[in-house]
ZADO-1210 file (C-alpha; in nm, 4 decimals, padded with zeros to 6 digits):
<atoms>
<atom x="36.8138" y="21.9946" z="22.4285" code="MET" pos="1"/>
<atom x="36.8174" y="22.2334" z="22.7241" code="ASP" pos="2"/>
<atom x="36.7411" y="21.9480" z="22.9596" code="PHE" pos="3"/>
<atom x="37.0973" y="21.8016" z="22.9148" code="LEU" pos="4"/>
<atom x="37.3105" y="22.1130" z="22.9629" code="ILE" pos="5"/>
<atom x="37.1589" y="22.4425" z="23.0665" code="PRO" pos="6"/>
<atom x="37.2316" y="22.7130" z="22.8103" code="ALA" pos="7"/>
<atom x="37.3686" y="22.9569" z="23.0668" code="ALA" pos="8"/>
<atom x="37.6255" y="22.7064" z="23.1977" code="MET" pos="9"/>
<atom x="37.7425" y="22.6143" z="22.8459" code="ALA" pos="10"/>
<atom x="37.7948" y="22.9777" z="22.7511" code="GLN" pos="11"/>
<atom x="37.9773" y="23.0515" z="23.0734" code="ASP" pos="12"/>
<atom x="38.2183" y="22.7576" z="23.0322" code="ALA" pos="13"/>
<atom x="38.2989" y="22.8503" z="22.6726" code="ALA" pos="14"/>
<atom x="38.3681" y="23.2129" z="22.7527" code="SER" pos="15"/>
<atom x="38.6063" y="23.1417" z="23.0426" code="THR" pos="16"/>
<atom x="38.8284" y="22.8925" z="22.8561" code="GLN" pos="17"/>
<atom x="39.1033" y="23.0718" z="22.6712" code="GLN" pos="18"/>
<atom x="39.3724" y="22.8493" z="22.5173" code="GLY" pos="19"/>
<atom x="39.7344" y="22.9366" z="22.4727" code="ASN" pos="20"/>
<atom x="39.7924" y="23.0270" z="22.1041" code="PRO" pos="21"/>
<atom x="40.1464" y="22.8860" z="22.1231" code="LEU" pos="22"/>
<atom x="40.0074" y="22.5384" z="22.1880" code="ILE" pos="23"/>
<atom x="39.7833" y="22.5673" z="21.8829" code="THR" pos="24"/>
<atom x="40.0768" y="22.6731" z="21.6642" code="VAL" pos="25"/>
<atom x="40.2881" y="22.3863" z="21.7996" code="LEU" pos="26"/>
<atom x="40.0096" y="22.1372" z="21.7281" code="MET" pos="27"/>
<atom x="39.9819" y="22.2582" z="21.3660" code="PHE" pos="28"/>
<atom x="40.3608" y="22.2445" z="21.3274" code="ALA" pos="29"/>
<atom x="40.3642" y="21.8912" z="21.4655" code="GLY" pos="30"/>
<atom x="40.0873" y="21.7875" z="21.2292" code="LEU" pos="31"/>
<atom x="40.2752" y="21.9361" z="20.9325" code="PHE" pos="32"/>
<atom x="40.5974" y="21.7605" z="21.0394" code="LEU" pos="33"/>
<atom x="40.4111" y="21.4289" z="21.0680" code="PHE" pos="34"/>
<atom x="40.2584" y="21.4740" z="20.7213" code="MET" pos="35"/>
<atom x="40.5970" y="21.5655" z="20.5732" code="TRP" pos="36"/>
<atom x="40.7854" y="21.2721" z="20.7270" code="LEU" pos="37"/>
<atom x="40.5309" y="20.9983" z="20.6688" code="PHE" pos="38"/>
<atom x="40.3407" y="21.1036" z="20.3556" code="ILE" pos="39"/>
<atom x="40.5061" y="21.3705" z="20.1403" code="ILE" pos="40"/>
<atom x="40.8737" y="21.2699" z="20.1614" code="ARG" pos="41"/>
<atom x="40.8270" y="20.8962" z="20.0860" code="PRO" pos="42"/>
<atom x="40.5942" y="20.9772" z="19.7949" code="GLN" pos="43"/>
<atom x="40.8501" y="21.2148" z="19.6427" code="ARG" pos="44"/>
<atom x="41.1209" y="20.9504" z="19.6824" code="LYS" pos="45"/>
<atom x="40.9091" y="20.6891" z="19.5006" code="ARG" pos="46"/>
<atom x="40.8278" y="20.9415" z="19.2290" code="GLN" pos="47"/>
<atom x="41.1976" y="21.0197" z="19.1704" code="LYS" pos="48"/>
<atom x="41.2841" y="20.6481" z="19.1559" code="GLU" pos="49"/>
<atom x="41.0060" y="20.5834" z="18.9027" code="HIS" pos="50"/>
<atom x="41.1132" y="20.8800" z="18.6881" code="THR" pos="51"/>
<atom x="41.4688" y="20.7474" z="18.6855" code="GLN" pos="52"/>
<atom x="41.3457" y="20.3967" z="18.5984" code="LEU" pos="53"/>
<atom x="41.1391" y="20.5283" z="18.3070" code="VAL" pos="54"/>
<atom x="41.4198" y="20.7462" z="18.1723" code="SER" pos="55"/>
<atom x="41.6652" y="20.4513" z="18.1721" code="ASN" pos="56"/>
<atom x="41.4472" y="20.2160" z="17.9642" code="LEU" pos="57"/>
<atom x="41.6298" y="20.0601" z="17.6691" code="GLN" pos="58"/>
<atom x="41.5502" y="19.8253" z="17.3847" code="LYS" pos="59"/>
<atom x="41.5728" y="19.4656" z="17.5050" code="GLY" pos="60"/>
<atom x="41.4780" y="19.5309" z="17.8681" code="ASP" pos="61"/>
<atom x="41.2181" y="19.2964" z="18.0113" code="GLU" pos="62"/>
<atom x="40.9514" y="19.4902" z="18.1972" code="VAL" pos="63"/>
<atom x="40.6195" y="19.4503" z="18.3727" code="VAL" pos="64"/>
<atom x="40.3571" y="19.7201" z="18.3333" code="THR" pos="65"/>
<atom x="40.1215" y="19.8483" z="18.6001" code="SER" pos="66"/>
<atom x="39.8455" y="19.6380" z="18.4421" code="SER" pos="67"/>
<atom x="40.0564" y="19.3223" z="18.4847" code="GLY" pos="68"/>
<atom x="40.1615" y="19.2784" z="18.1200" code="MET" pos="69"/>
<atom x="40.5062" y="19.1213" z="18.0773" code="LEU" pos="70"/>
<atom x="40.7121" y="19.1948" z="17.7709" code="GLY" pos="71"/>
<atom x="41.0421" y="19.2806" z="17.6122" code="ARG" pos="72"/>
<atom x="41.0929" y="19.6370" z="17.4907" code="ILE" pos="73"/>
<atom x="41.1136" y="19.6429" z="17.1124" code="ASP" pos="74"/>
<atom x="41.1150" y="20.0196" z="17.0553" code="LYS" pos="75"/>
<atom x="41.1529" y="20.3270" z="17.2774" code="VAL" pos="76"/>
<atom x="41.0062" y="20.6673" z="17.1831" code="ASP" pos="77"/>
<atom x="40.9835" y="20.9875" z="17.3841" code="ASP" pos="78"/>
<atom x="40.6607" y="20.9016" z="17.5662" code="ASP" pos="79"/>
<atom x="40.5825" y="20.5474" z="17.4452" code="TYR" pos="80"/>
<atom x="40.7408" y="20.2043" z="17.4325" code="ILE" pos="81"/>
<atom x="40.6536" y="19.9084" z="17.2129" code="VAL" pos="82"/>
<atom x="40.6479" y="19.5777" z="17.4001" code="LEU" pos="83"/>
<atom x="40.6842" y="19.2419" z="17.2353" code="GLU" pos="84"/>
<atom x="40.4532" y="19.0286" z="17.4462" code="VAL" pos="85"/>
<atom x="40.4557" y="18.7220" z="17.2201" code="ALA" pos="86"/>
<atom x="40.6036" y="18.6254" z="16.8845" code="GLU" pos="87"/>
<atom x="40.4932" y="18.8820" z="16.6275" code="ASP" pos="88"/>
<atom x="40.2670" y="19.0548" z="16.8802" code="MET" pos="89"/>
<atom x="40.3639" y="19.4054" z="16.9776" code="ARG" pos="90"/>
<atom x="40.1692" y="19.6442" z="17.1964" code="LEU" pos="91"/>
<atom x="40.2258" y="20.0136" z="17.2530" code="LYS" pos="92"/>
<atom x="40.2258" y="20.1492" z="17.6102" code="PHE" pos="93"/>
<atom x="40.3044" y="20.4801" z="17.7741" code="GLN" pos="94"/>
<atom x="40.6414" y="20.4820" z="17.9462" code="LYS" pos="95"/>
<atom x="40.4842" y="20.5769" z="18.2778" code="VAL" pos="96"/>
<atom x="40.2897" y="20.2481" z="18.2716" code="ALA" pos="97"/>
<atom x="40.6127" y="20.0540" z="18.3354" code="VAL" pos="98"/>
<atom x="40.6094" y="19.9258" z="18.6900" code="HIS" pos="99"/>
<atom x="40.9434" y="19.7455" z="18.7080" code="ALA" pos="100"/>
<atom x="41.2352" y="19.6244" z="18.5003" code="VAL" pos="101"/>
<atom x="41.2868" y="19.2498" z="18.5353" code="LEU" pos="102"/>
<atom x="41.6194" y="19.0634" z="18.5258" code="PRO" pos="103"/>
<atom x="41.7171" y="18.9281" z="18.1837" code="LYS" pos="104"/>
<atom x="41.5664" y="18.5861" z="18.1082" code="GLY" pos="105"/>
<atom x="41.2691" y="18.6208" z="18.3427" code="THR" pos="106"/>
<atom x="41.0120" y="18.5892" z="18.0637" code="ILE" pos="107"/>
<atom x="41.1639" y="18.2620" z="17.9374" code="LYS" pos="108"/>
<atom x="41.1464" y="18.1126" z="18.2881" code="LYS" pos="109"/>
<atom x="40.7753" y="18.1897" z="18.3138" code="ILE" pos="110"/>
</atoms>
């Protein structure tokens, strides 16, 4: 590989370049600010909204789970809900599996 860049020239160029440490710190701060604004903050906001949604679940709410199952809440426990997905068919799901609460009457329209 010495035929592309002579070793002496490569070592000389690397030793004479000294960057400003302030620029490096500013680049890391900018990267952290970018990550905070576009990744961390929106994720925390979605997490808070989902936690509030799950804590406000009540019997009779029509919900859709993250797997796409539609149903009406028949029973609410601490960590689980029982969904009535058809007549006399009830399934137990974790509360965190609820994706959204639907407006009343949505299941009858479908």
